[in-house]
C-alpha positions as CSV (number, residue, x, y, z in Angstrom):
1,M,124.0,-28.8,31.5
2,A,127.0,-26.9,30.0
3,D,126.3,-24.0,27.7
4,N,129.4,-24.6,25.7
5,L,128.5,-27.9,24.0
6,K,128.9,-26.6,20.5
7,N,131.9,-28.2,18.6
8,E,132.1,-31.0,21.1
9,G,131.0,-34.5,20.1
10,W,129.3,-37.6,21.3
11,C,130.8,-41.1,21.3
12,F,128.4,-43.9,20.7
13,D,129.8,-47.4,20.6
14,D,133.2,-46.0,20.0
15,N,132.1,-44.1,16.9
16,W,132.5,-40.3,16.7
17,H,129.6,-38.0,15.7
18,S,129.5,-34.3,15.8
19,F,126.5,-32.4,17.1
20,E,125.2,-29.0,17.9
21,V,122.9,-28.2,20.9
22,N,120.5,-25.3,21.1
23,L,119.1,-24.3,24.4
24,E,115.7,-22.7,24.0
25,N,113.3,-22.1,26.9
26,G,115.3,-24.4,29.1
27,E,114.8,-27.3,26.7
28,S,117.5,-29.1,24.8
29,A,117.4,-29.5,21.0
30,A,120.0,-31.4,19.1
31,E,120.9,-31.6,15.5
32,G,123.2,-34.1,13.8
33,Y,123.6,-37.8,13.1
34,A,122.9,-40.5,15.6
35,E,123.0,-44.3,15.6
36,P,119.7,-46.1,16.2
37,R,121.2,-48.0,19.2
38,M,123.4,-46.3,21.7
39,K,124.9,-47.9,24.7
40,G,127.2,-46.1,27.0
41,V,126.6,-42.7,25.7
42,Y,129.0,-40.0,26.8
43,R,130.1,-36.6,25.4
44,V,133.7,-36.0,24.4
45,S,135.1,-32.5,25.0
46,Q,137.4,-30.8,22.4
47,N,140.4,-31.9,24.4
48,G,139.2,-35.6,24.3
49,Q,137.9,-35.8,27.9
50,K,134.9,-38.1,28.4
51,L,132.1,-36.1,30.1
52,P,128.8,-37.3,31.6
53,V,125.6,-36.8,29.7
54,D,122.4,-35.2,30.9
55,F,119.9,-38.0,30.3
56,R,117.3,-35.6,28.9
57,L,119.8,-34.7,26.2
58,A,120.8,-38.3,25.6
59,Q,117.2,-39.1,24.9
60,L,117.2,-36.7,22.0
61,W,119.8,-38.9,20.3
62,N,118.1,-42.1,21.2
63,A,115.7,-43.6,18.8
64,M,112.9,-43.2,21.4
65,E,109.4,-42.5,20.0
66,I,106.2,-41.8,21.8
67,M,103.8,-44.6,20.8
68,S,100.7,-43.4,22.7
69,V,99.7,-40.9,25.4
70,S,97.0,-41.3,28.0
71,S,93.8,-39.1,27.6
72,E,94.9,-36.6,30.3
73,K,98.5,-36.8,29.1
74,N,99.7,-38.1,32.5
75,F,101.4,-41.3,31.1
76,E,103.1,-42.3,27.8
77,V,104.2,-45.5,26.1
78,R,107.5,-44.9,24.5
79,T,109.5,-47.2,22.3
80,E,113.1,-47.5,21.5
81,V,113.2,-48.6,17.9
82,W,116.0,-50.7,16.5
83,E,116.5,-52.9,13.5
84,A,117.0,-56.5,14.5
85,R,117.5,-57.8,11.0
86,N,117.2,-56.3,7.6
87,S,113.9,-54.4,7.7
88,L,112.8,-56.2,10.9
89,W,112.1,-53.6,13.5
90,V,111.7,-54.0,17.3
91,Y,109.9,-51.4,19.3
92,S,111.2,-52.0,22.9
93,P,108.5,-50.4,25.1
94,S,108.6,-48.4,28.3
95,I,106.0,-46.6,30.2
96,W,106.6,-43.1,31.5
97,D,105.0,-40.8,34.0
98,A,104.8,-37.7,31.7
99,K,104.3,-35.3,34.6
100,N,107.6,-36.0,36.4
101,G,109.6,-37.7,33.6
102,N,110.1,-41.0,35.5
103,C,110.1,-44.3,33.7
104,I,107.7,-46.6,35.7
105,F,108.3,-49.7,33.6
106,S,110.7,-51.0,30.9
107,F,111.8,-54.5,29.9
108,E,115.3,-55.5,30.8
109,D,115.5,-57.6,27.6
110,E,115.3,-55.3,24.7
111,N,113.9,-58.0,22.5
112,W,110.4,-57.4,23.8
113,S,108.4,-55.4,21.2
114,A,105.2,-53.5,21.4
115,D,103.1,-53.9,18.3
116,A,100.2,-51.7,19.6
117,S,99.1,-49.7,22.6
118,A,95.6,-48.5,23.5
119,W,94.6,-46.5,26.6
120,K,91.5,-47.8,28.3
121,D,91.4,-44.8,30.6
122,D,94.0,-42.2,31.8
123,T,95.9,-44.7,33.9
124,T,95.4,-48.1,32.1
125,V,97.0,-49.1,28.9
126,G,96.7,-52.3,26.9
127,L,99.8,-53.5,25.0
128,C,100.2,-56.2,22.3
129,L,103.6,-57.6,22.9
130,R,105.9,-60.0,21.1
131,K,109.4,-61.2,21.7
132,F,112.1,-61.2,19.0
133,P,113.1,-63.4,17.2
134,G,109.7,-65.0,17.4
135,N,110.6,-68.7,17.5
136,H,108.0,-69.3,20.3
137,R,104.4,-69.8,21.2
138,P,102.3,-67.9,21.7
139,E,103.4,-65.4,19.1
140,S,102.2,-62.4,21.1
141,F,100.6,-61.4,24.4
142,S,97.9,-58.9,25.3
143,V,98.8,-57.2,28.5
144,E,96.9,-54.5,30.6
145,I,99.0,-52.2,32.8
146,D,97.6,-50.0,35.5
147,C,100.1,-47.1,35.8
148,L,98.8,-45.9,39.2
149,T,98.7,-49.2,41.1
150,L,101.7,-50.6,39.1
151,Q,99.9,-53.8,38.4
152,A,99.7,-55.8,35.2
153,K,97.4,-58.5,33.8
154,I,98.4,-60.9,31.1
155,S,95.1,-61.5,29.2
156,A,95.8,-65.3,29.0
157,S,95.9,-65.7,32.8
158,G,93.7,-62.8,33.8
159,R,95.3,-62.4,37.2
160,A,96.9,-59.2,38.4
161,L,100.6,-59.2,39.3
162,P,103.1,-56.5,40.4
163,L,104.5,-54.7,37.4
164,E,108.1,-55.7,38.4
165,H,107.1,-59.4,37.8
166,L,105.6,-58.9,34.3
167,E,108.7,-59.6,32.3
168,S,109.5,-62.9,34.1
169,A,105.8,-64.0,33.9
170,L,105.9,-63.4,30.2
171,D,109.2,-65.2,29.7
172,K,107.8,-68.2,31.7
173,A,104.8,-68.4,29.5
174,L,106.8,-68.7,26.3
175,K,107.2,-72.1,24.7
176,F,110.1,-72.2,22.3
177,D,110.0,-74.0,18.9
178,R,112.7,-76.4,18.1
């Protein structure tokens, strides 16, 4: 990461925001204003050139929150928080391997929201999920995810499925209101 980021800026959705970066103990810390939803984040140098962004630094600007951490601190449920409507917040979840910083699961559709997360043990988390805008039945799902085996169980069906099939299985289970 460049050491001379001071007085440069970020461009989020074609809006300009200034920032300052402090590098302490090899970690990035940012100060300034950021939008809650940022797609296509890049930095803009003083001469106007678009520059790539270190993902760790971009995360600081993202509205990503840690919702829960496993007992041994090996895994985390993180949410990207965004306002879908006036005072209606969606907490788009992802599950991270905290030791190596890899995302092991996230929804492709940002409209999935985690209302709660609870760790059953260090590798298994239970999530209460709903999908915005909520014009469907059931209103929510209880899901159990094993972060080691990368398997998921939807409580309604009780059968295990590969984590990469979780989103499509949940979508198929939705019955939309008319």
